[in-house]
Every structure is written in structure tokens, then in C-alpha cells.
TORLO-895329 format. One line per 5 residues: for each residue x, y, z of N, C-alpha, C, O. Coordinates in steps of 0.05 Angstrom, whole numbers, always signed. Layout:
REM TORLO-895329
X/Y/Z/X/Y/Z/X/Y/Z/X/Y/Z | ... .
REM end
This chain:
REM TORLO-895329
-716/-198/+339/-706/-183/+316/-674/-185/+306/-655/-174/+317 | -674/-203/+281/-649/-199/+267/-635/-174/+252/-644/-160/+234 | -615/-171/+262/-598/-160/+245/-579/-174/+234/-573/-196/+244 | -558/-153/+196/-540/-162/+191/-525/-135/+196/-533/-113/+202 | -496/-148/+190/-471/-138/+204/-452/-143/+187/-448/-165/+178 .
-436/-118/+179/-410/-124/+154/-389/-118/+162/-389/-93/+163 | -373/-126/+167/-347/-118/+166/-334/-118/+142/-338/-134/+124 | -314/-91/+141/-315/-86/+114/-281/-77/+127/-273/-74/+150 | -266/-73/+97/-236/-66/+96/-224/-61/+62/-226/-81/+48 | -214/-43/+50/-204/-44/+43/-189/-19/+36/-188/-4/+55 .
-173/-7/+9/-161/+17/+4/-179/+37/+8/-202/+31/+3 | -172/+64/+19/-193/+85/+22/-192/+94/-6/-171/+90/-19 | -224/+114/-21/-229/+114/-44/-258/+122/-41/-277/+113/-28 | -253/+145/-59/-281/+163/-57/-310/+141/-69/-312/+126/-88 | -335/+151/-43/-354/+133/-48/-360/+104/-31/-383/+96/-33 .
-347/+94/-19/-357/+68/-8/-375/+75/+19/-396/+64/+26 | -364/+90/+29/-398/+98/+48/-423/+102/+39/-444/+94/+48 | -418/+115/+18/-452/+129/+3/-453/+99/-15/-467/+104/-35 | -446/+80/-16/-442/+65/-34/-468/+32/-25/-485/+18/-36 | -456/+37/+2/-455/+15/+20/-478/+19/+43/-489/+1/+55 .
-482/+45/+46/-513/+57/+54/-534/+58/+41/-556/+55/+51 | -529/+62/+11/-545/+58/-2/-557/+29/-16/-580/+24/-25 | -537/+14/-16/-544/-18/-14/-567/-27/+7/-588/-40/+6 | -553/-17/+24/-581/-25/+51/-604/-9/+41/-622/-24/+34 | -608/+16/+38/-637/+31/+33/-649/+30/+20/-672/+38/+22 .
-634/+15/-13/-649/+15/-30/-663/-15/-28/-684/-20/-42 | -651/-38/-10/-660/-55/-3/-680/-56/+21/-688/-78/+29 | -691/-27/+36/-704/-26/+41/-697/-39/+77/-714/-53/+90 | -670/-31/+87/-654/-46/+106/-659/-8/+117/-664/+11/+103 | -656/-10/+153/-663/+15/+163/-629/+16/+183/-628/-3/+199 .
-611/+30/+184/-586/+23/+196/-584/+29/+223/-586/+51/+234 | -581/+13/+228/-578/+19/+268/-550/+22/+279/-546/+25/+303 | -537/+22/+265/-509/+31/+275/-484/+29/+260/-482/+8/+248 | -463/+45/+257/-453/+47/+237/-419/+64/+254/-421/+86/+265 | -397/+51/+252/-377/+53/+256/-353/+60/+221/-351/+46/+200 .
-343/+77/+225/-314/+79/+207/-288/+87/+215/-283/+106/+229 | -277/+78/+208/-242/+92/+219/-218/+91/+190/-209/+70/+182 | -212/+111/+181/-188/+111/+156/-153/+108/+179/-145/+121/+198 | -145/+87/+166/-111/+91/+184/-94/+105/+150/-86/+94/+130 | -97/+138/+162/-77/+149/+145/-58/+139/+127/-55/+139/+103 .
-42/+128/+156/-20/+118/+138/-9/+100/+126/+14/+100/+117 | -38/+71/+123/-35/+58/+107/-51/+62/+84/-47/+49/+63 | -75/+84/+85/-88/+89/+71/-106/+74/+66/-110/+67/+43 | -123/+63/+91/-136/+40/+90/-167/+46/+106/-172/+57/+127 | -179/+36/+90/-204/+43/+102/-227/+14/+127/-228/-10/+120 .
-237/+21/+145/-250/-2/+165/-275/+15/+162/-278/+40/+158 | -303/-19/+169/-316/+1/+174/-340/-23/+187/-339/-43/+172 | -355/-25/+203/-377/-37/+213/-404/-27/+215/-410/-13/+233 | -422/-36/+194/-447/-20/+191/-465/-49/+199/-462/-72/+189 | -487/-38/+221/-503/-62/+227/-537/-42/+223/-543/-18/+223 .
-554/-68/+219/-572/-63/+201/-603/-80/+198/-606/-101/+186 | -625/-66/+211/-649/-92/+203/-655/-107/+183/-655/-98/+160 | -660/-124/+187/-666/-145/+161/-694/-143/+170/-708/-159/+158 | -709/-129/+187/-748/-145/+187/-753/-126/+158/-777/-131/+158 | -749/-112/+139/-762/-111/+120/-747/-110/+101/-756/-103/+79 .
-717/-118/+105/-700/-125/+79/-710/-143/+57/-721/-165/+63 | -705/-132/+28/-720/-152/+7/-702/-178/-7/-710/-193/-25 | -663/-181/+11/-656/-188/+7/-656/-214/+25/-653/-210/+49 | -660/-243/+15/-672/-259/+30/-634/-263/+52/-616/-248/+46 | -633/-276/+66/-611/-282/+87/-591/-296/+76/-567/-291/+78 .
-602/-313/+62/-567/-331/+56/-555/-311/+23/-531/-311/+16 | -573/-298/+11/-564/-278/-18/-545/-260/-4/-523/-258/-15 | -549/-246/+20/-536/-220/+22/-505/-207/+13/-497/-185/+6 | -492/-241/+20/-461/-228/+22/-457/-237/-18/-437/-232/-32 | -485/-250/-27/-474/-255/-45/-473/-231/-70/-455/-224/-85 .
-497/-223/-65/-506/-189/-77/-485/-169/-63/-477/-151/-79 | -476/-167/-42/-459/-146/-35/-428/-155/-51/-412/-137/-55 | -423/-174/-56/-397/-188/-68/-405/-175/-99/-387/-163/-111 | -426/-178/-109/-425/-170/-145/-431/-150/-146/-429/-141/-169 | -441/-130/-127/-452/-95/-131/-437/-81/-125/-430/-59/-135 .
-430/-99/-100/-402/-69/-88/-374/-87/-80/-362/-83/-101 | -363/-98/-71/-348/-116/-65/-328/-114/-88/-309/-98/-86 | -330/-127/-104/-316/-124/-135/-311/-105/-150/-294/-104/-167 | -332/-82/-143/-316/-55/-144/-296/-30/-122/-277/-15/-127 | -307/-35/-107/-280/-27/-91/-258/-37/-88/-237/-26/-86 .
-264/-66/-87/-236/-90/-81/-236/-95/-45/-217/-102/-31 | -261/-88/-40/-263/-102/-13/-265/-122/+8/-284/-137/+10 | -250/-122/+18/-253/-152/+37/-276/-144/+59/-277/-124/+73 | -295/-167/+58/-315/-172/+79/-320/-187/+86/-316/-208/+75 | -341/-183/+121/-344/-208/+129/-378/-204/+134/-390/-183/+139 .
-387/-226/+132/-422/-213/+139/-425/-234/+164/-412/-254/+166 | -440/-228/+180/-461/-231/+199/-481/-233/+204/-495/-229/+184 | -501/-243/+233/-519/-242/+236/-537/-239/+268/-554/-257/+269 | -538/-230/+283/-542/-226/+309/-551/-242/+327/-547/-242/+352 | -568/-265/+309/-589/-284/+316/-570/-300/+316/-569/-306/+339 .
-551/-314/+304/-531/-341/+310/-506/-333/+317/-487/-321/+309 | -521/-352/+349/-497/-331/+367/-466/-356/+363/-468/-380/+358 | -444/-344/+366/-423/-354/+354/-415/-378/+374/-430/-377/+393 | -402/-394/+376/-389/-420/+404/-370/-407/+404/-359/-394/+387 | -364/-413/+434/-331/-406/+439/-341/-431/+466/-360/-437/+480 .
-296/-444/+458/-298/-455/+481/-272/-446/+492/-252/-438/+479 | -275/-449/+519/-257/-433/+538/-237/-460/+551/-243/-482/+559 | -215/-447/+550/-196/-466/+565/-184/-450/+590/-179/-427/+596 | -181/-473/+604/-167/-469/+631/-143/-479/+662/-149/-503/+664 | -128/-474/+677/-112/-487/+686/-137/-491/+707/-157/-505/+704 .
-128/-474/+728/-133/-473/+761/-147/-450/+770/-162/-458/+788 | -150/-420/+765/-147/-398/+772/-178/-402/+755/-183/-406/+731 | -192/-400/+775/-226/-391/+772/-233/-367/+761/-246/-366/+740 | -225/-341/+778/-241/-317/+767/-244/-310/+743/-263/-296/+738 | -227/-316/+721/-240/-313/+698/-263/-327/+692/-285/-315/+691 .
-261/-356/+689/-282/-373/+688/-306/-374/+691/-323/-376/+673 | -310/-371/+721/-333/-362/+734/-352/-340/+726/-375/-341/+717 | -332/-313/+732/-345/-284/+709/-356/-289/+683/-375/-278/+671 | -336/-313/+674/-354/-306/+635/-370/-335/+641/-368/-342/+617 | -383/-355/+653/-403/-376/+654/-428/-363/+667/-451/-371/+662 .
-422/-338/+688/-435/-325/+698/-449/-298/+684/-471/-290/+693 | -438/-289/+667/-454/-266/+644/-462/-293/+623/-487/-296/+620 | -450/-306/+614/-468/-327/+590/-491/-340/+609/-514/-342/+600 | -486/-349/+637/-513/-361/+650/-537/-340/+650/-558/-351/+643 | -540/-319/+654/-558/-289/+660/-558/-273/+632/-564/-249/+629 .
-549/-294/+608/-555/-283/+584/-541/-254/+583/-546/-243/+562 | -529/-243/+595/-515/-219/+579/-485/-227/+554/-477/-212/+537 | -475/-250/+559/-470/-255/+543/-469/-278/+524/-462/-302/+529 | -479/-265/+496/-491/-284/+477/-476/-294/+460/-473/-284/+438 | -459/-322/+471/-455/-349/+452/-470/-368/+473/-484/-364/+492 .
-458/-396/+456/-457/-420/+469/-422/-429/+471/-402/-426/+457 | -427/-441/+498/-403/-447/+503/-406/-476/+505/-413/-485/+527 | -400/-493/+482/-397/-526/+477/-385/-536/+494/-397/-555/+505 | -356/-530/+504/-335/-542/+515/-312/-525/+533/-298/-505/+528 | -315/-540/+552/-289/-533/+573/-270/-544/+565/-275/-567/+558 .
-237/-536/+560/-219/-554/+566/-206/-545/+589/-207/-521/+596 | -191/-569/+606/-169/-559/+624/-142/-580/+619/-141/-603/+611 | -127/-565/+626/-107/-584/+624/-102/-600/+664/-84/-613/+673 | -116/-594/+673/-117/-595/+707/-152/-609/+722/-166/-588/+723 | -163/-623/+729/-178/-630/+748/-200/-613/+752/-224/-613/+748 .
-174/-590/+764/-188/-570/+782/-216/-555/+782/-230/-554/+802 | -223/-543/+759/-253/-534/+756/-270/-546/+752/-293/-538/+756 | -263/-577/+740/-294/-594/+732/-314/-585/+747/-331/-576/+732 | -324/-582/+778/-329/-591/+783/-356/-561/+777/-380/-565/+772 | -345/-540/+781/-353/-519/+769/-366/-514/+741/-384/-499/+735 .
-350/-530/+726/-360/-530/+693/-397/-543/+690/-418/-534/+682 | -387/-577/+707/-411/-582/+700/-430/-576/+729/-448/-591/+735 | -426/-560/+739/-447/-535/+755/-473/-520/+742/-497/-516/+746 | -444/-513/+721/-466/-497/+696/-485/-516/+676/-503/-509/+662 | -472/-551/+681/-487/-562/+655/-463/-567/+630/-469/-581/+610 .
-442/-557/+633/-430/-558/+604/-419/-577/+613/-420/-584/+637 | -400/-595/+582/-377/-609/+590/-353/-598/+588/-346/-576/+577 | -336/-621/+603/-308/-615/+610/-293/-634/+603/-297/-657/+611 | -266/-622/+580/-253/-641/+580/-215/-642/+593/-197/-627/+586 | -214/-659/+605/-193/-663/+626/-169/-667/+605/-169/-691/+598 .
-153/-655/+596/-125/-657/+578/-99/-652/+591/-86/-630/+590 | -93/-673/+602/-72/-663/+613/-47/-657/+593/-44/-669/+572 | -25/-630/+607/-2/-630/+577/+16/-633/+606/+13/-628/+630 | +40/-649/+587/+65/-650/+593/+81/-641/+570/+71/-630/+551 | +116/-649/+576/+134/-640/+556/+137/-656/+539/+151/-655/+518 .
+120/-675/+550/+136/-712/+527/+108/-710/+506/+118/-718/+485 | +84/-705/+502/+54/-712/+504/+48/-683/+493/+27/-679/+481 | +63/-667/+497/+55/-634/+488/+32/-637/+456/+8/-631/+456 | +45/-644/+434/+38/-651/+418/+22/-664/+414/+6/-653/+399 | +14/-686/+419/+0/-706/+411/-31/-698/+429/-52/-705/+418 .
-32/-686/+449/-48/-668/+467/-69/-645/+459/-91/-639/+468 | -48/-631/+433/-54/-601/+423/-70/-614/+406/-93/-604/+407 | -69/-642/+384/-70/-656/+370/-105/-664/+376/-122/-665/+358 | -110/-670/+408/-135/-674/+422/-154/-645/+416/-176/-639/+406 | -136/-634/+427/-152/-599/+427/-169/-598/+395/-194/-594/+393 .
-149/-601/+374/-170/-593/+347/-189/-606/+342/-209/-596/+332 | -188/-628/+349/-200/-653/+339/-231/-640/+360/-255/-639/+352 | -223/-632/+381/-257/-628/+401/-266/-603/+393/-290/-595/+392 | -236/-584/+382/-260/-553/+373/-262/-557/+352/-270/-536/+340 | -259/-585/+331/-270/-580/+310/-295/-599/+313/-317/-595/+302 .
-291/-617/+326/-333/-623/+338/-349/-618/+345/-371/-628/+343 | -342/-600/+354/-357/-574/+366/-357/-554/+359/-362/-536/+374 | -351/-551/+332/-355/-534/+311/-351/-503/+331/-370/-489/+339 | -323/-499/+334/-332/-478/+345/-317/-455/+332/-303/-462/+313 | -316/-426/+339/-325/-404/+324/-288/-390/+336/-269/-383/+322 .
-290/-390/+356/-264/-383/+378/-263/-386/+396/-282/-392/+410 | -232/-382/+404/-225/-392/+437/-217/-368/+460/-208/-346/+461 | -227/-389/+476/-214/-356/+504/-197/-377/+523/-207/-399/+531 | -174/-369/+527/-160/-387/+551/-165/-356/+574/-154/-334/+576 | -183/-367/+585/-190/-356/+614/-173/-366/+635/-179/-384/+651 .
-144/-348/+632/-121/-363/+646/-111/-393/+648/-106/-410/+666 | -110/-392/+623/-99/-414/+609/-64/-422/+615/-52/-422/+594 | -48/-428/+639/-34/-436/+641/-19/-448/+626/-5/-463/+640 | -8/-451/+586/+3/-474/+578/+10/-447/+557/-4/-427/+555 | +38/-454/+541/+31/-435/+518/+24/-455/+487/+30/-478/+481 .
+10/-436/+473/-13/-443/+453/+12/-450/+434/+32/-437/+428 | +2/-483/+422/+22/-494/+396/+14/-488/+372/-9/-492/+366 | +31/-478/+356/+28/-471/+323/+4/-488/+315/-15/-473/+310 | +0/-505/+314/-22/-521/+302/-44/-509/+304/-58/-505/+283 | -54/-500/+334/-72/-490/+343/-75/-456/+330/-93/-447/+316 .
-57/-447/+338/-58/-423/+337/-47/-418/+292/-37/-396/+284 | -51/-438/+276/-47/-434/+246/-73/-438/+248/-86/-419/+241 | -89/-460/+258/-119/-466/+251/-147/-442/+257/-168/-438/+245 | -132/-429/+284/-157/-400/+288/-147/-380/+281/-163/-362/+275 | -120/-375/+280/-115/-352/+267/-117/-330/+290/-103/-330/+310 .
-137/-310/+281/-139/-284/+302/-170/-301/+321/-183/-285/+335 | -175/-316/+322/-192/-321/+339/-181/-342/+367/-195/-361/+374 | -166/-338/+375/-154/-344/+400/-148/-320/+424/-131/-305/+414 | -156/-310/+456/-162/-290/+455/-147/-295/+485/-159/-313/+497 | -126/-285/+501/-114/-287/+523/-114/-259/+539/-111/-236/+530 .
-118/-267/+566/-116/-245/+582/-82/-249/+598/-66/-267/+598 | -82/-232/+605/-56/-232/+626/-58/-207/+638/-69/-188/+627 | -46/-205/+661/-36/-189/+676/-20/-152/+649/-15/-147/+625 | -19/-139/+672/+3/-114/+646/+23/-110/+659/+31/-87/+660 | +37/-131/+674/+63/-124/+678/+88/-127/+670/+108/-115/+677 .
+83/-154/+648/+95/-151/+628/+109/-136/+613/+92/-120/+604 | +130/-132/+603/+143/-148/+606/+172/-142/+627/+194/-152/+629 | +159/-121/+640/+181/-114/+677/+180/-133/+696/+201/-142/+707 | +150/-143/+704/+150/-158/+713/+149/-199/+712/+129/-210/+721 | +158/-206/+707/+158/-226/+693/+159/-255/+715/+169/-255/+737 .
+148/-274/+705/+160/-300/+733/+131/-311/+739/+113/-307/+724 | +127/-330/+768/+99/-335/+777/+89/-313/+801/+68/-314/+814 | +106/-298/+804/+90/-273/+830/+102/-243/+816/+122/-231/+823 | +85/-238/+801/+88/-213/+784/+76/-194/+808/+88/-173/+814 | +56/-199/+819/+46/-177/+831/+68/-177/+868/+74/-156/+879 .
+72/-194/+874/+102/-192/+898/+126/-175/+879/+132/-154/+891 | +134/-176/+865/+157/-161/+854/+156/-137/+847/+174/-121/+850 | +113/-130/+826/+97/-102/+831/+103/-90/+866/+118/-72/+871 | +94/-97/+877/+94/-93/+910/+126/-79/+910/+133/-56/+903 | +138/-97/+919/+162/-84/+924/+184/-56/+906/+201/-39/+914 .
+171/-63/+879/+173/-22/+874/+159/-19/+876/+151/-18/+853 | +145/-15/+887/+116/+0/+884/+102/+11/+862/+104/+30/+846 | +89/-4/+864/+76/-2/+832/+53/+14/+844/+43/+16/+866 | +47/+26/+819/+18/+49/+836/+4/+50/+803/-4/+72/+796 | +2/+32/+788/-25/+28/+771/-22/-4/+756/-8/-6/+736 .
-33/-22/+765/-34/-48/+759/-59/-42/+738/-76/-24/+739 | -57/-66/+716/-71/-67/+685/-78/-105/+681/-72/-126/+692 | -88/-98/+666/-94/-123/+651/-100/-123/+617/-116/-110/+604 | -85/-139/+608/-90/-136/+578/-96/-154/+563/-80/-172/+558 | -122/-152/+552/-133/-180/+520/-125/-174/+499/-124/-152/+488 .
-116/-201/+489/-103/-194/+467/-103/-222/+449/-105/-243/+461 | -100/-222/+425/-98/-249/+402/-83/-261/+408/-69/-249/+424 | -71/-293/+402/-58/-299/+403/-34/-303/+381/-44/-305/+358 | -8/-305/+381/+1/-307/+357/+27/-324/+372/+30/-329/+396 | +42/-330/+350/+64/-349/+356/+84/-341/+377/+93/-356/+395 .
+89/-315/+373/+114/-298/+396/+101/-289/+411/+85/-272/+404 | +101/-296/+433/+96/-303/+467/+83/-285/+470/+96/-267/+458 | +54/-270/+485/+45/-248/+491/+47/-221/+480/+43/-199/+491 | +59/-230/+444/+55/-207/+431/+40/-200/+417/+40/-179/+406 | +17/-224/+415/-5/-211/+388/-27/-189/+403/-36/-183/+425 .
-30/-180/+378/-55/-152/+371/-68/-147/+395/-78/-168/+403 | -72/-124/+413/-82/-112/+433/-121/-115/+422/-130/-109/+400 | -130/-121/+437/-157/-121/+443/-169/-112/+457/-192/-114/+448 | -167/-98/+485/-178/-88/+510/-156/-92/+537/-151/-113/+549 | -145/-60/+543/-124/-57/+565/-150/-43/+590/-167/-26/+583 .
-148/-55/+616/-157/-29/+633/-141/-29/+652/-125/-48/+655 | -141/-2/+674/-121/-3/+707/-133/-4/+729/-157/-7/+733 | -122/-2/+740/-138/+9/+776/-112/+15/+791/-89/+6/+789 | -124/+33/+806/-89/+56/+814/-87/+29/+844/-98/+8/+851 | -68/+43/+852/-55/+28/+874/-37/+37/+889/-14/+34/+881 .
-43/+53/+925/-27/+66/+943/-13/+46/+956/-7/+23/+949 | -6/+64/+984/+21/+50/+987/-3/+34/+1018/+2/+19/+1037 | -32/+48/+1005/-47/+29/+1030/-49/-6/+1025/-48/-25/+1040 | -52/-4/+1001/-59/-37/+997/-33/-52/+998/-10/-44/+994 | -41/-77/+1005/-26/-103/+1007/-12/-123/+986/-23/-120/+964 .
+2/-136/+985/+6/-163/+969/-22/-175/+956/-30/-175/+933 | -34/-185/+982/-64/-201/+976/-79/-176/+958/-85/-183/+935 | -84/-153/+964/-98/-129/+955/-97/-128/+921/-114/-126/+903 | -71/-129/+922/-64/-129/+892/-74/-152/+868/-88/-153/+848 | -55/-171/+886/-71/-203/+867/-107/-201/+870/-120/-211/+852 .
-118/-191/+887/-146/-180/+873/-162/-171/+851/-177/-178/+833 | -149/-145/+863/-154/-120/+849/-144/-127/+809/-155/-122/+787 | -112/-146/+820/-115/-151/+786/-133/-170/+773/-142/-172/+750 | -137/-188/+798/-157/-210/+783/-187/-196/+773/-204/-206/+758 | -188/-172/+785/-212/-166/+781/-213/-150/+763/-234/-149/+751 .
-196/-139/+758/-190/-126/+732/-181/-136/+709/-178/-123/+689 | -174/-175/+712/-173/-187/+689/-206/-191/+679/-219/-182/+659 | -211/-201/+693/-245/-217/+699/-259/-179/+676/-266/-189/+655 | -263/-158/+674/-271/-142/+663/-261/-141/+634/-272/-142/+612 | -232/-138/+642/-210/-139/+611/-225/-160/+599/-245/-150/+589 .
-225/-183/+597/-232/-204/+582/-263/-202/+571/-266/-206/+547 | -286/-196/+588/-311/-195/+586/-308/-172/+565/-320/-175/+544 | -299/-159/+567/-306/-136/+546/-286/-141/+514/-287/-125/+495 | -269/-166/+515/-249/-176/+495/-270/-190/+477/-273/-189/+453 | -287/-207/+507/-302/-224/+487/-327/-206/+477/-326/-201/+453 .
-341/-199/+485/-365/-185/+484/-359/-167/+449/-377/-163/+433 | -331/-159/+447/-330/-139/+415/-327/-164/+403/-336/-162/+380 | -317/-194/+407/-319/-212/+392/-347/-227/+383/-358/-233/+362 | -354/-229/+413/-384/-241/+394/-404/-220/+378/-422/-223/+361 | -394/-199/+391/-410/-169/+372/-391/-161/+347/-392/-137/+340 .
-377/-177/+336/-366/-174/+317/-354/-138/+322/-363/-120/+308 | -344/-136/+332/-327/-106/+330/-295/-108/+328/-282/-88/+335 | -285/-125/+320/-263/-120/+316/-246/-132/+292/-223/-125/+288 .
REM end
């Protein structure tokens, strides 16, 4: 069963919800889900609506054109149209840590992650065997301070060749360059522990343990040119007690990272953001 999904945003005004739902009802669409939100501070309206295309009278390729003509112009709506039977194409960037990579590949393999994964990119060979066991292509692109610009151009070429829709940094321990950010905008997702900015450096869990931290967590966010400061997509936390060792904290942190990243990816391919 194919569904249509509209993401809508515009200045708040009367009649938007009724007009959009009427557009779907009139054309024999059955609404499956509708979420709406009003940003009162900026008087800005957001909506996500999903409906069945089984009996819809407008052919799939013409829906965007009809919606633009009949409603988008009238309400000055910015919108994106998606279809749930078209799987988005996701690229994974990894370094040496495997927990987020293996979790996402497992969800993809068992069908709970409805995406295509044409390619996995890494600055190390460390995880090649894992990726290739899943039958996926692995690209090793080493990064140094001297070749960073040149290698990031290779990233862009690989992503373009594979028609990638969004990128997930599954514990990719490199700062993403300006060119990739400008090309993919808000379509790069990063995951990291939530100790920042209090505990920086290579051993944040050791520092947190020494301070007696009682809550650890993870943050999935969009990548921007300002390091680790992009809009947050998802966050999760886990309680810590004095019984937990440093190794416990590291394991708990990795478990939270996996769950948080999976939720962020799910919200992305379901077009809920």
C-alpha cells in the first residue's frame, strides 16, 4: 500500500487544515495520520499529513503540481511531498567504533529500517569486514590534515554517484567539511554523548565518572558548520549509580547512542522532521 506524505510550513492563518484535508478528501484519499504544530512566538504553522493513495484520483506524478496550484499559492505554503513506497538512500560514515554501525545494519537487514544503504564510507579499514558481510560497498578514504579538502571532494563524488538522500555519521570521528555541509544542508545526522560541553576530550566517560555524574545520555542532531551545535533531533538518557564502573558507563553510553541514532534515522526516513 502506497501512502502520500506532505510536510507543510507557512505563516499561521485561518483555513489551512480544513483546506488541506478537503483537498485529500475531495480526491478520495483516506487520511491515516495528521500532526500539526503552531510556533506561537513566530506565528509559524507546521503540519505533516499522511494518506492512502489506493483510491486517490490524482496520479502520483501530478500530486505536487495540483497541490501547488490549488493550495500552496493561496496560503504561501512551502511543502515537500514524499511517498512511503520510495525508500530513501542513506550513506553511513564510520571510523573504528562499531556499535552504531552494527545496530543500524541489523535494523536494515531485518527490515525495520526502511532505507537503502548503497555505500558505507570510512577513514579506516577497520570495519570493512563487518560492512561487506552485509553485502554492502565499503569505501576507504583516509583523512589527514594535508589531504582533507581533496578527500572530501571524493566523498561528494561518491554520494552523488549513489544518489544519496541523507548521510548518517555513525560515530565518524572527523569534522565534516564545509563543502559537504553546504551540499547536503540539513541532511547530515550526527550522534554523540551528551556530556558536551562539560566533558570534552578523548575520555569523557572517565571525566564524568570522576565527577560522579548520575545521568548519561546521547544526542542526535543535524550537522552545521558550528561543531556539535546543530538542531537536535533526538535525545535519550540512562541513570547511573555509584555501583557502576567506568566500563559500565561506556557500555551504557554506547547503548543509549544506538537507540538515539536509530530513532533519529527512523524519524528521517518517515519524514517526521
